[in-house]
N, C-alpha and C positions, 0 to 999 in steps of 0.2 A: 787202086794199092792207099795201105795208112799214108798219113800223116806224120810221118817221122818215122816209122817204120810203127805205128803201136795205137793210132789214134783213129777210129774208121766215124769219127763223129764230134762236135764242138757243142755244149749247152751255154748257157750264164747264166747262174745264178747268183743273183745277188753280187755281190761283188767281185767275184769267182767265175773260173770260165776254167771249164768240163772236159779233160779228153777223155770220151768214150770207144771202149772197148766190146761190137758187138757179136754174141759162136755163139753154137750151141749148147746145150747142158754136159753134152756128151768133152764136148772140147774147153772144156772150164778150166781148168789144170794146166791144159797145153798156152792156151792165151795167156794164161799167167807167168807162166816161163817165160814167152816172149815176150810183153811187157820190161817183165824182171831183167831181163836180157838186151835190151834197145836201150843204148849207149842214149843220148836223150829223154831219153825216162822219167827217170835219176834227173836230171836235170830244170824237167819241167816244172817235178813236182817244188827242189828248194829255188823256181822261179818263182810259186807262193800261188801253183796252178793246183787241180784235185784232177787227181788217174780214178775212175771206176771200169770193173769191165760188167756188165750186161751178159750174163749166158741164159735161154730160155727155154724148155723144155713144157711138153706136157706131162700135166700130175692130174694126177687122180683115185681115185678105191678104185676098183675091179669093177664089172657093168657100169662103172657112175663115166655121166659124161667126162669127158679130160676134155683142158682145162691151157693155153695152154697160160706158165707160167716164166717170173721176170725174178732173177738170181742178182743181188748183186753186195756189187765187194767193194770195196777201195780200196785202191794198192798206193801203200805208208811207205815212208821213207824208210823202216823197219826192211823192209820186204825185199829187200834191196843185198843184204846180208850173206 
């Protein structure tokens, strides 16, 4: 179960606390919509914290070795419009 309805992991980077939502590459847009719909997510950002969405997928050229790749997107206050 997600912390506050949108956080899978917490990370500390310098003075910042980062709430991270992790998903598969195909669910990136759905998870972003979930975050911006969560009432506490905007309050989390306004309190000076960060939110990142990490989605993982296998990438690589045809016939080449496929590697797991992470797409990171920071969720910002303007995403909540």
